[in-house]
C-alpha positions in Angstrom: 19.4 -29.7 13.2 19.1 -30.8 9.6 17.3 -29.0 6.7 14.1 -31.0 6.7 11.8 -28.3 5.3 11.5 -26.4 2.1 10.6 -22.7 2.1 9.9 -21.0 -1.2 9.7 -17.3 -2.0 7.3 -17.0 -5.0 8.2 -13.6 -6.4 9.9 -10.2 -6.2 12.9 -11.4 -4.2 15.5 -13.3 -6.3 18.9 -12.6 -4.9 21.2 -14.8 -2.7 18.5 -14.8 0.1 21.0 -14.2 2.9 18.5 -12.6 5.3 16.1 -15.6 4.9 18.9 -18.2 5.1 20.3 -16.7 8.3 17.0 -17.3 10.0 16.1 -20.6 8.4 19.4 -22.3 7.4 19.4 -24.8 10.2 16.0 -26.2 9.4 15.1 -25.4 5.8 16.2 -25.0 2.3 15.1 -21.6 1.0 14.5 -21.1 -2.7 13.4 -18.1 -4.8 11.1 -19.0 -7.7 11.1 -15.5 -9.2 7.7 -16.0 -10.7 5.8 -13.3 -12.6 2.4 -14.9 -12.5 0.6 -17.6 -10.6 0.8 -20.1 -13.5 4.6 -20.0 -13.2 4.3 -21.8 -9.9 2.8 -25.0 -11.3 5.0 -28.0 -10.4 7.3 -25.8 -8.3 5.4 -25.1 -5.1 3.2 -28.1 -4.3 5.6 -29.6 -1.7 6.6 -26.4 0.0 6.5 -26.5 3.8 6.2 -22.7 4.0 5.6 -20.0 1.3 6.6 -16.3 1.3 4.6 -14.3 -1.2 5.1 -10.6 -2.2 3.0 -8.5 -4.5 3.7 -9.5 -8.1 1.2 -12.3 -8.2 -1.7 -14.0 -6.4 -2.2 -17.2 -4.6 -5.7 -18.3 -5.4 -7.8 -21.4 -4.7 -6.3 -23.3 -7.7 -2.8 -23.0 -6.3 -3.6 -23.4 -2.6 -5.6 -26.6 -3.3 -2.4 -28.2 -4.7 -0.3 -27.6 -1.6 0.5 -30.9 0.1 2.1 -30.0 3.4 2.2 -26.2 3.7 2.3 -25.0 7.3 2.2 -21.3 6.6 1.8 -18.7 3.8 3.4 -15.4 4.6 2.4 -12.3 2.7 5.7 -10.3 2.8 3.9 -6.9 3.3 0.9 -5.5 5.0 -2.0 -6.1 2.5 -3.0 -9.7 2.0 -5.8 -9.3 -0.6 -3.6 -11.3 -3.2 -4.0 -14.5 -1.1 -7.2 -16.4 -0.8 -6.8 -16.5 3.0 -10.3 -17.7 3.7 -9.9 -20.8 1.5 -6.4 -21.4 2.9 -7.9 -21.4 6.4 -10.5 -23.9 5.2 -7.6 -26.1 4.0 -6.0 -25.8 7.5 -3.2 -23.5 6.2 -2.5 -20.3 8.3 -1.9 -17.1 6.5 0.1 -14.3 8.1 1.3 -10.8 7.0 4.2 -8.6 8.0 2.4 -5.4 9.2 5.2 -3.6 11.0 8.1 -3.6 8.6 7.7 -0.3 6.7 5.2 1.9 8.6 7.7 4.8 8.7 8.6 4.6 5.1 5.0 4.5 3.8 4.0 7.4 6.1 7.1 9.4 5.0 6.1 8.7 1.4 2.5 9.9 1.9 3.7 13.1 3.6 6.4 13.6 1.0 3.8 13.4 -1.8 1.6 15.7 0.2 4.4 18.3 0.5 5.5 18.0 -3.1 2.0 18.6 -4.3 0.6 21.2 -1.8 3.8 23.3 -1.9 3.9 23.3 -5.7 7.4 21.6 -5.6 6.5 19.0 -8.2 4.4 21.4 -10.3 7.1 24.0 -10.6 9.8 21.5 -11.4 7.7 19.9 -14.1 6.8 23.2 -15.8 10.2 24.7 -15.6 11.7 21.5 -17.1 9.4 21.9 -20.0 10.3 25.6 -20.4 6.7 26.7 -19.6 6.0 30.1 -18.1 8.4 32.5 -16.3 11.0 31.7 -13.7 9.1 32.9 -10.7 6.4 31.9 -8.1 3.6 32.4 -10.6 4.3 28.9 -11.8 2.5 27.6 -8.7 -0.2 30.2 -8.0 -2.4 29.8 -6.1 -1.0 27.8 -3.1 -2.5 27.6 0.3 -0.8 27.5 3.7 -0.7 23.9 5.0 -1.0 24.7 8.6 -4.6 24.5 9.8 -5.8 22.7 6.7 -7.6 19.3 7.1 -5.6 16.2 6.6 -8.2 13.4 6.1 -7.0 9.9 6.8 -8.9 6.8 5.6 -7.8 4.0 7.9 -6.1 4.5 11.2 -3.9 1.5 11.4 -0.1 1.6 12.0 0.6 3.6 8.9 -2.4 5.9 9.2 -1.4 6.6 12.8 2.2 7.4 11.7 0.7 9.8 9.0 -1.5 11.4 11.7 1.5 12.2 13.9 3.4 13.7 10.9 0.4 15.7 9.9 0.2 17.1 13.4 3.8 18.0 13.4 3.1 20.1 10.3 0.3 21.9 12.1 -2.5 20.3 10.1 -6.0 19.6 11.4 -5.9 15.8 11.4 -9.2 13.9 11.0 -9.8 10.2 10.3 -12.5 7.8 9.3 -12.1 4.2 10.4 -15.3 2.4 11.5 -13.2 -0.5 12.8 -11.0 1.4 15.2 -12.1 1.3 18.8 -13.0 4.5 20.6 -10.4 6.6 22.2 -7.6 6.7 19.6 -8.7 10.2 18.7 -8.3 11.3 22.3 -4.9 9.6 22.7 -3.5 11.1 19.5 -5.1 14.5 19.7 -6.8 14.2 16.4 -10.5 14.2 15.3 -12.7 11.2 14.5 -15.5 11.5 12.0 -18.4 9.1 11.7 -18.8 8.8 8.0 -16.6 8.8 4.9 -18.8 11.6 3.5 -18.0 13.8 6.5 -14.3 13.3 6.0 -14.5 13.9 2.3 -16.3 17.2 2.4 -13.6 18.8 4.7 -10.4 17.2 3.5 -7.8 19.5 1.9 -5.6 16.4 1.6 -7.2 13.0 1.6 -4.7 10.1 2.2 -5.6 6.4 2.0 -4.3 3.9 4.5 -7.0 1.1 4.7 -6.7 -2.5 3.5 -8.3 -3.6 0.2 -11.5 -5.6 0.9 -14.9 -5.9 -0.8 -16.0 -3.0 1.3 -13.1 -0.7 0.3 -12.9 -1.7 -3.4 -13.2 1.6 -5.4 -14.3 3.3 -2.2 -12.8 6.5 -3.6 -14.5 6.8 -7.0 -15.7 9.7 -9.1 -18.6 10.3 -6.8 -16.4 10.3 -3.7 -13.8 12.6 -5.3 -16.6 15.0 -6.3 -17.4 15.4 -2.6 -13.9 16.8 -1.8 -13.5 20.5 -1.7 -12.5 22.2 -4.9 -8.7 22.1 -5.2 -8.1 19.2 -2.9 -5.3 16.6 -3.1 -5.5 12.8 -3.1 -2.8 10.5 -1.9 -2.8 6.7 -2.1 0.0 4.6 -0.7 -2.2 1.7 0.4 -3.7 -0.6 -2.2 -4.4 0.3 -5.7 -8.0 -0.8 -6.1 -9.2 1.3 -3.2 -9.2 4.2 -5.6 -10.9 4.1 -9.0 -8.1 6.0 -10.7 -10.1 6.3 -13.9 -11.8 9.2 -12.2 -8.6 11.2 -11.5 -7.9 12.7 -14.9 -11.3 14.4 -15.2 -11.1 15.6 -11.6 -7.7 17.1 -12.3 -9.0 18.8 -15.5 -12.0 20.3 -13.7 -9.9 21.5 -10.7 -11.7 19.4 -8.2 -8.3 17.8 -7.6 -5.3 20.2 -7.6 -3.1 17.1 -7.6 -2.8 13.4 -6.8 0.1 11.2 -5.6 -0.4 7.6 -6.5 2.1 4.9 -5.4 -0.2 1.9 -6.0 -2.3 0.9 -9.0 -5.0 -1.7 -9.5 -2.8 -3.3 -12.2 1.0 -3.2 -11.8 2.7 -2.5 -14.1 -0.2 -0.6 -15.7 -1.1 -0.9 -19.4 -0.4 2.1 -21.7 -4.1 2.7 -22.3 -4.9 3.0 -18.5 -6.8 6.4 -18.4 -4.7 7.7 -15.6 -1.4 6.6 -17.2 -2.4 8.1 -20.5 -3.3 11.4 -19.0 -0.1 11.5 -16.8 2.0 11.0 -19.9 0.2 13.5 -22.1 1.8 16.9 -22.0 -1.5 18.5 -23.1 -3.4 17.1 -20.1 -3.1 19.0 -16.7 -2.4 15.6 -15.1 1.0 15.7 -16.8 2.1 18.4 -14.3 -0.2 17.6 -11.4 0.0 13.9 -10.8 2.8 12.0 -9.2 3.1 8.3 -9.9 5.5 5.9 -8.2 6.0 2.2 -8.8 4.7 0.7 -5.6 7.9 1.9 -3.9 6.5 3.8 -0.8 7.4 0.9 1.4 11.0 0.7 0.4 14.1 1.5 2.3 17.1 -0.8 2.7 16.2 -1.0 6.4 12.5 -1.6 5.8 13.1 -4.2 3.2 15.5 -6.1 5.5 12.9 -5.9 8.3 10.2 -7.3 6.0 12.4 -10.2 4.9 13.6 -11.2 8.3 10.2 -10.9 9.9 8.7 -13.1 7.1 11.4 -15.7 7.6 11.0 -15.7 11.4 7.3 -16.3 10.9 8.1 -19.4 8.8 10.6 -20.7 11.3 8.1 -20.4 14.1 5.4 -22.2 12.1 7.7 -25.0 11.1 8.9 -25.5 14.7 5.3 -25.2 16.1 6.2 -22.2 18.1 3.1 -20.1 17.2 2.4 -17.8 14.3 2.7 -14.0 14.6 0.2 -11.8 12.8 -2.0 -14.6 11.5 -4.9 -13.1 9.5 -7.2 -16.1 8.9 -7.8 -17.4 12.3 -11.6 -17.3 11.9 -11.6 -19.5 8.8 -9.2 -22.1 10.1 -10.5 -25.7 10.2 
């Protein structure tokens, strides 16, 4: 079989591409464009037969409309809000994601942030490093026992389910809100379903976000939503940055509404220095300095998870190019 096709990786991955080449070597040339923004793709992507996209840039209508023979766009990850998948479907181009590569890693990261915050691990480390206070447990007073506390999960997909199981193992009272989840999952998992987001907010000691970013979920967790949480609650977001309006977090930390927040994803990545959350997090005079954890969109990462993501994305391209069916297509309804 000859290399009759061209597969491009737009961003994020820019090494020797061994995982992708092992899957595609017989049928396609694989190239990494290492682009930082969509305009960097002009003149380099139009003749691609398949595209693998990560999270550093977007594929909008202006780029998709220039594709001449693309058989598939793969979002190398779970969320696909950075691809205009509806327009791609109207152009006859399938869009797929890779929803099952890093569920364990993201769930572990969400629980890791939860433990680091609720047990005062991060707070004590931060204060002791800055030589604040005495060398004893008063650094973290007051803490509450985690067992029996409500872990509120927004979105019970693969990752949300993995978080629910971990929360149960910690003895937490796990509740979830997901209006798109069929009935019965609460019974199967031994957790509680609530009917409204408000109901989940008002009881959550820890609120953790695991839903996709859509028009419906954009800034779903804003100042008003945070104000419905119990005093001293914790907020974790390892999903998509724009689900949470992070501008509301500094004030909520200062007032004590939030005792802490763990944020792996931001609306703009990397953030600007004048982002209100970033400014508070970097300010030693603001309580967010000790009570907010920020990671660089790394919750998904492990060597094994990254390899899974790359191989699964390449397999999807191979199947599309050989007309063998497309796994995890997300735009079937808009296909023409």
